[in-house]
Structures are given as structure tokens and as C-alpha cells.
C-alpha positions as CSV (number, residue, x, y, z in Angstrom):
1,X,8.9,-3.9,-18.7
2,X,10.0,-1.8,-21.6
3,X,11.8,-2.6,-24.9
4,X,13.4,0.7,-26.0
5,X,15.3,0.9,-29.3
6,X,18.4,3.0,-30.0
7,X,18.2,5.9,-32.4
8,X,19.3,5.2,-36.0
9,X,21.5,8.2,-36.2
10,X,24.4,7.9,-33.8
11,X,27.4,10.1,-33.1
12,X,30.8,8.5,-33.9
13,X,32.6,9.4,-30.7
14,X,32.0,10.3,-27.1
15,X,34.2,11.1,-24.1
16,X,33.4,11.9,-20.5
17,X,33.8,15.4,-19.1
18,X,36.2,15.8,-16.2
19,X,33.2,16.4,-13.8
20,X,31.4,13.2,-15.1
21,X,34.6,11.1,-14.7
22,X,35.0,12.3,-11.1
23,X,31.3,11.6,-10.3
24,X,31.4,8.1,-11.8
25,X,34.7,7.4,-9.9
26,X,32.9,8.4,-6.7
27,X,30.2,5.8,-7.3
28,X,32.6,3.1,-8.3
29,X,34.6,3.7,-5.1
30,X,31.5,2.8,-3.0
31,X,31.8,-0.9,-4.0
32,X,34.5,-3.6,-3.4
33,X,36.9,-4.2,-6.2
34,X,35.0,-7.3,-7.5
35,X,31.6,-5.5,-7.2
36,X,32.2,-2.2,-9.0
37,X,29.8,-3.1,-11.8
38,X,27.1,-2.2,-9.3
39,X,27.8,1.4,-10.2
40,X,26.3,0.8,-13.7
41,X,22.9,2.5,-13.2
42,X,24.3,5.8,-11.7
43,X,27.1,5.7,-14.3
44,X,24.6,5.5,-17.2
45,X,22.6,8.4,-15.6
46,X,25.7,10.5,-15.4
47,X,26.7,9.6,-19.0
48,X,23.2,10.6,-20.2
49,X,23.5,14.0,-18.5
50,X,27.0,14.4,-20.0
51,X,25.7,13.6,-23.5
52,X,23.0,16.2,-23.5
53,X,20.1,14.3,-22.0
54,X,20.3,11.0,-23.9
55,X,22.4,7.9,-24.2
56,X,24.2,7.4,-27.6
57,X,25.6,4.0,-28.2
58,X,29.1,5.2,-27.9
59,X,28.4,6.6,-24.4
60,X,27.1,3.2,-23.4
61,X,30.3,1.6,-24.7
62,X,32.3,4.1,-22.8
63,X,30.5,3.2,-19.6
64,X,31.0,-0.5,-20.3
65,X,34.8,0.0,-20.8
66,X,35.0,2.0,-17.6
67,X,33.4,-0.7,-15.6
68,X,35.0,-3.6,-17.4
69,X,31.7,-5.0,-18.6
70,X,30.5,-6.6,-21.8
71,X,28.7,-4.1,-24.0
72,X,25.6,-6.3,-24.2
73,X,25.2,-6.2,-20.4
74,X,25.1,-2.4,-20.5
75,X,22.7,-2.4,-23.4
76,X,20.4,-4.7,-21.5
77,X,20.1,-2.3,-18.6
78,X,19.9,0.9,-20.8
79,X,17.1,-0.6,-22.9
80,X,15.1,-1.8,-19.9
81,X,14.7,1.3,-17.8
82,X,12.7,4.2,-19.2
83,X,14.7,6.7,-17.2
84,X,17.3,6.4,-20.0
85,X,16.6,8.2,-23.3
86,X,18.0,6.3,-26.3
87,X,17.1,9.0,-28.7
88,X,18.1,12.7,-28.7
89,X,15.9,15.1,-26.7
90,X,15.3,18.8,-26.7
91,X,17.3,21.3,-24.5
92,X,14.3,21.1,-22.2
93,X,13.0,17.6,-22.0
94,X,9.4,17.5,-20.6
95,X,8.0,14.4,-19.0
96,X,4.2,14.6,-18.6
97,X,2.6,12.4,-15.9
98,X,-0.5,10.7,-17.4
99,X,-1.4,8.5,-14.4
100,X,-4.9,8.6,-13.0
101,X,-4.6,11.5,-10.4
102,X,-3.0,13.8,-13.0
103,X,-5.4,12.6,-15.7
104,X,-8.4,13.4,-13.4
105,X,-6.9,16.9,-12.8
106,X,-6.3,17.8,-16.4
107,X,-3.2,16.2,-17.8
108,X,-5.0,15.9,-21.2
109,X,-5.1,19.7,-21.4
110,X,-1.4,19.8,-20.9
111,X,-0.9,17.1,-23.5
112,X,-3.0,19.2,-26.0
113,X,-0.7,22.2,-25.4
114,X,2.4,20.1,-26.2
115,X,0.9,18.6,-29.3
116,X,0.1,22.1,-30.5
117,X,3.4,23.6,-29.7
118,X,5.9,20.7,-30.1
119,X,4.2,17.9,-32.0
120,X,4.0,14.2,-31.1
121,X,6.0,12.5,-28.4
122,X,9.8,12.3,-28.9
123,X,9.5,15.2,-31.4
124,X,12.1,18.0,-31.0
125,X,11.1,21.5,-32.0
126,X,13.0,23.1,-34.9
127,X,15.0,25.3,-32.6
128,X,16.0,22.3,-30.5
129,X,14.5,23.8,-27.4
130,X,11.6,21.4,-26.5
131,X,10.6,17.7,-26.6
132,X,8.3,15.7,-24.5
133,X,7.2,12.2,-23.4
134,X,4.2,10.9,-21.5
135,X,5.3,8.8,-18.5
136,X,3.9,7.0,-15.5
137,X,3.5,8.4,-12.0
138,X,6.2,10.9,-11.0
139,X,5.2,10.9,-7.3
140,X,3.5,14.3,-6.9
141,X,-0.1,13.2,-7.0
142,X,-1.3,15.8,-4.4
143,X,-0.2,18.6,-6.8
144,X,-1.7,17.1,-10.0
145,X,-1.4,17.8,-12.8
146,X,2.3,18.0,-13.0
147,X,5.4,17.6,-15.2
148,X,9.1,17.2,-14.8
149,X,11.5,19.2,-16.9
150,X,15.1,18.1,-17.3
151,X,17.7,20.5,-18.6
152,X,21.1,22.0,-17.8
153,X,19.6,23.4,-14.5
154,X,18.6,19.9,-13.3
155,X,15.4,17.9,-13.0
156,X,12.6,19.9,-11.6
157,X,8.9,19.5,-10.9
158,X,6.3,22.0,-12.1
159,X,2.9,21.3,-10.4
160,X,-0.7,22.5,-10.2
161,X,-0.7,23.4,-13.9
162,X,-3.4,24.5,-16.2
163,X,-3.2,24.8,-19.9
164,X,-2.7,28.6,-19.6
165,X,0.0,28.4,-16.9
166,X,1.8,25.6,-18.8
167,X,1.7,27.7,-22.0
168,X,3.3,30.6,-20.2
169,X,5.9,28.3,-18.7
170,X,6.9,27.0,-22.1
171,X,7.2,30.6,-23.3
172,X,9.8,31.3,-20.6
173,X,11.8,28.2,-21.4
174,X,12.0,29.1,-25.1
175,X,13.0,32.6,-24.1
176,X,16.0,31.3,-22.2
177,X,14.4,31.8,-18.7
178,X,14.3,29.3,-15.9
179,X,10.8,29.4,-14.4
180,X,10.5,28.9,-10.6
181,X,9.9,25.3,-9.9
182,X,7.1,23.9,-7.7
183,X,3.4,24.8,-7.7
184,X,2.3,27.2,-10.4
185,X,-0.7,28.5,-8.5
186,X,-1.0,30.2,-5.1
187,X,-0.3,26.9,-3.2
188,X,2.8,26.5,-1.0
189,X,4.3,23.0,-1.5
190,X,1.4,20.6,-0.8
191,X,-0.6,22.8,1.5
192,X,-4.3,23.4,0.8
193,X,-5.0,26.1,-1.7
194,X,-5.5,29.3,0.2
195,X,-3.0,28.4,2.9
196,X,-2.5,26.0,5.8
197,X,-5.3,25.4,8.3
198,X,-3.4,23.6,11.0
199,X,-0.2,24.2,13.0
200,X,-0.3,27.9,12.1
201,X,0.4,29.3,15.5
202,X,4.0,30.6,15.2
203,X,4.6,30.3,18.9
204,X,4.6,26.5,18.8
205,X,7.8,26.6,16.8
206,X,9.8,28.8,19.2
207,X,12.5,27.1,21.2
208,X,12.5,27.5,24.9
209,X,8.8,28.6,25.1
210,X,7.4,28.8,28.5
211,X,5.1,26.1,29.7
212,X,1.5,26.8,30.8
213,X,1.3,28.2,34.3
214,X,-1.2,26.6,36.7
215,X,-2.8,29.6,38.4
216,X,-3.9,28.0,41.6
217,X,-1.1,26.0,43.0
218,X,-2.6,26.0,46.5
219,X,-5.2,23.4,45.5
220,X,-3.9,20.1,44.3
221,X,-5.6,16.9,43.2
222,X,-5.0,13.8,45.2
223,X,-4.5,11.0,42.8
224,X,-6.8,8.2,43.8
225,X,-6.1,4.8,42.3
226,X,-8.8,2.6,43.8
227,X,-11.9,1.2,42.1
228,X,-14.9,3.6,42.2
229,X,-12.8,6.7,42.7
230,X,-13.5,8.8,39.6
231,X,-12.9,12.2,41.1
232,X,-9.9,13.5,42.9
233,X,-10.3,15.1,46.3
234,X,-8.8,18.6,46.8
235,X,-6.3,18.8,49.7
236,X,-5.0,21.8,51.5
237,X,-1.6,23.2,50.6
238,X,1.3,22.9,53.0
239,X,3.5,20.3,54.4
240,X,1.5,17.1,55.0
241,X,1.5,15.7,58.6
242,X,3.6,12.7,59.3
243,X,1.5,9.6,59.7
244,X,1.3,8.4,63.3
245,X,2.1,4.8,64.1
246,X,-0.8,2.7,65.3
247,X,-0.7,1.5,68.9
248,X,0.4,-2.1,69.3
249,X,-2.3,-4.5,70.3
250,X,-1.7,-6.4,73.5
251,X,-4.4,-9.0,73.1
252,X,-3.7,-11.9,70.7
253,X,-5.9,-12.2,67.6
254,X,-8.6,-14.8,67.9
255,X,-8.3,-17.8,65.6
256,X,-10.9,-17.6,62.8
257,X,-12.2,-20.9,61.6
258,X,-13.2,-21.2,57.9
259,X,-12.3,-17.6,57.3
260,X,-13.5,-16.3,53.9
261,X,-10.9,-15.6,51.2
262,X,-9.5,-12.2,51.1
263,X,-11.1,-9.9,48.6
264,X,-9.2,-9.2,45.4
265,X,-7.2,-6.0,45.2
266,X,-9.3,-3.2,43.6
267,X,-8.6,-2.4,39.9
268,X,-6.5,0.7,39.4
269,X,-8.5,3.7,38.2
270,X,-7.0,6.4,35.9
271,X,-10.2,8.6,35.7
272,X,-9.0,11.3,38.1
273,X,-11.4,14.1,37.4
274,X,-14.5,14.9,35.3
275,X,-12.9,18.1,34.0
276,X,-9.9,20.5,34.3
277,X,-11.0,21.8,37.7
278,X,-7.4,22.5,38.9
279,X,-6.5,25.4,36.7
280,X,-5.6,25.5,33.0
281,X,-5.1,22.0,31.6
282,X,-1.6,21.1,30.3
283,X,-1.0,20.8,26.6
284,X,-0.6,17.1,26.4
285,X,0.5,17.3,22.8
286,X,3.9,18.5,24.0
287,X,4.5,14.8,24.9
288,X,6.0,13.0,22.0
289,X,3.5,10.5,20.7
290,X,0.4,12.4,21.7
291,X,-1.5,14.3,19.0
292,X,-4.8,16.1,19.0
293,X,-6.8,12.8,18.8
294,X,-4.9,11.1,21.7
295,X,-5.2,14.3,23.8
296,X,-9.0,14.2,23.2
297,X,-9.2,10.6,24.2
298,X,-7.2,11.2,27.4
299,X,-9.3,14.3,28.3
300,X,-12.5,12.3,27.8
301,X,-11.1,9.9,30.5
302,X,-10.4,12.8,32.9
303,X,-6.6,13.1,32.2
304,X,-5.6,16.7,31.7
305,X,-2.2,17.2,33.4
306,X,1.4,16.0,33.0
307,X,1.5,15.1,36.7
308,X,-1.3,12.6,36.2
309,X,0.5,10.8,33.4
310,X,3.8,11.0,35.2
311,X,2.3,9.1,38.2
312,X,1.0,6.2,36.1
313,X,2.1,2.7,37.1
314,X,2.0,-0.4,34.9
315,X,-1.6,-1.1,35.8
316,X,-2.6,2.4,34.9
317,X,-0.9,2.2,31.5
318,X,-2.7,-1.1,30.8
319,X,-6.0,0.4,31.7
320,X,-5.5,3.5,29.6
321,X,-4.5,1.4,26.6
322,X,-7.6,-0.8,27.1
323,X,-10.0,2.1,27.5
324,X,-8.7,4.9,25.3
325,X,-5.9,3.6,23.1
326,X,-7.0,0.0,22.3
327,X,-5.9,0.4,18.6
328,X,-2.4,1.3,19.6
329,X,-1.1,-1.2,22.1
330,X,2.4,-0.5,23.5
331,X,2.3,3.1,22.3
332,X,2.7,4.6,25.8
333,X,5.8,2.5,26.7
334,X,7.3,2.8,23.2
335,X,7.3,6.7,23.3
336,X,7.9,6.7,27.1
337,X,5.0,9.0,28.0
338,X,5.4,8.6,31.7
339,X,9.0,9.7,31.7
340,X,8.3,12.7,29.5
341,X,5.3,13.7,31.6
342,X,7.4,13.5,34.8
343,X,9.9,15.9,33.3
344,X,7.3,18.3,32.1
345,X,5.4,18.2,35.4
346,X,8.6,19.1,37.2
347,X,9.1,22.0,34.8
348,X,5.6,23.2,35.4
349,X,6.0,23.0,39.2
350,X,9.3,24.8,39.0
351,X,7.9,27.6,36.8
352,X,4.9,28.0,39.2
353,X,7.2,28.3,42.2
354,X,9.0,31.1,40.5
355,X,5.7,32.8,39.6
356,X,6.4,32.5,35.9
């Protein structure tokens, strides 16, 4: 909670600009006629921007009149939320994050710069350019220490600061420049310093890229789904021979007394091969829901190809989840790996047939 107090010196009048009126009307129109007071928070924010970065008492009354609210109801909201400034601020209002990640990374050094150049919190420099306030987390912990600067150009983050780079940034603001927002070192957004280390192959972002060709299509793996079959047997290419019907037996079957119970059906087996012995393995990460970790788990179980996953039955899915993906039950069905794999397997086979 907060208990902000309004400034002692207040302007006598205030009126919305045409742009502010239009924006508030847009928010009001989002609500039914008897619920338009729900637009109070964005209306106060717009009024604050319209008044130069703070909320005079006359601006709060103007918002109350526009929303047909009692003044005290508007005051209650404005004095509760720290996003509203109830005292004048500088042309460039600096909010310094002092929460633990920024503090550990040097926010005290930035605070020392502002005390030296501006003074204490809520102090405005003589030229009216700068003022500052220490606030709680601004949500950019990975780029600590950081600040937010609000001015006519908007509300922007400046991250990965040092005392020196912050000093230089303030010089630019005072000189009338608008420094480039974002990290103030060599980092790009929130990537590691020095550049990204993963997903750096530009080809993975190209649309319509060709799928991996299997060099030896003459040899195929026969998928064996019975207990004890951990390796697939190679079969010769070509059209398989039609199965011949067995000859009908003429003699009747002898009656068996006290016949033993039939053996239980063998458990399905999804360990098709000990390694990618059938050409270059497919990139299983193309399947939505499979990342490097899952791909490694599947490879460790002998699963390297789209066609293997595309041939899974319900029992296979259950076994895979039990052996490799126990922490993520239902993942295969939710992301529809089998359907994706079937489509990819067809594309691979089609490309191979064309010699691509």
C-alpha cells in the first residue's frame, strides 16, 4: 500500500487536450453505460501525461467530472497507486529500480550519480530537465541495473547501466537528445553478453527449407513391435510379395483337455535400433513439442526417424511416455507428434523419390 500526498502548490485550472479527450473516450466506450467508471485508471494515466507527467488536483477533478464520479473516489485511487505522481516532475522523470537484482548489479552506483547531479528524490533540477524516484521492480531483472525514463517521447527502459554510461545518458537528455533505449552495453535485448550461443544457424529460420535427404532409400528398417525386438531387420527394396493363403486343414482339431491359458500378448516395443544405421537421422526438433532434450531422450531409445514416430500406436505412445517422458504425461497426444511425424515422413519420402 501507499499513502501519497498531493503537492501544496497546485495550478488553478486544467483542461484536457483534444488528443487526451479522444483517448479517454475510447476507453470509456469499452464499458457498458452503467460501468464506465471502470475507465478511471487509464483516464488518470492519460490525464497525468496531459498535465506534464503529474496529476494536479484540478486534473483529478476533471477526470471525476468526465466519469460522473465523486471527487473522493478519484482521490482514493490516485493516492493509492504509485504510478501516479501527485507532485510535479522534471521534463525527464527517472525511475530507478532498487529491487534485489538491480541492487546486486549496481543500482547504488546509479543512485549516487543522481544524488550528485540532481539531488534527493522528487527534486527537480533548476533547469526543470530532470527528477528521479526509486521504485520497486520494473520487470527487467535480466538486464539489471536499469531505469525507466518518462518524457514526451514515451516511457522507455535503459538497461545494463554503469555509473559512467548513466552519466553520459543524462548528458544527452539535458542536451535535448533522445538516447537509444534498451541495453547500454554490447548486449542485444536479453541475450548473453558477447552474442547468442543457441539458435544461431540462419537456415533454421528460412521458410520452405528442404528436409534432410536419406541417402540410402534401398534399405529400410522393418518396424518390429514385439517384446525382445530391439533392432530392426533390414529388408530388400522392391514390391513385397503377396502373402500366400495357408492350405485348409482337412482333419479336425483334436480336443485338448485342461489346455493351459493362452500366453499374454507381448508388450509393444519402441526401441527400433541401437543407432542411426539407416542414413542421416531426421531432425526430430522440427516436430512441434520436441526440443533438444526430448530429441536426446528419443535417440537414446533408438528413435531417430519421423517414420518411426509416425507409426506409433497407443501402446507405443504409452511406453515412450513411461520410459523417456515420464515427467510430461500426455505431451505426445497434446502436441500430436504422431500426425506431425507422418506428414514429415511423407515429405521425406517424396523428396527422396525426386532425388532432392
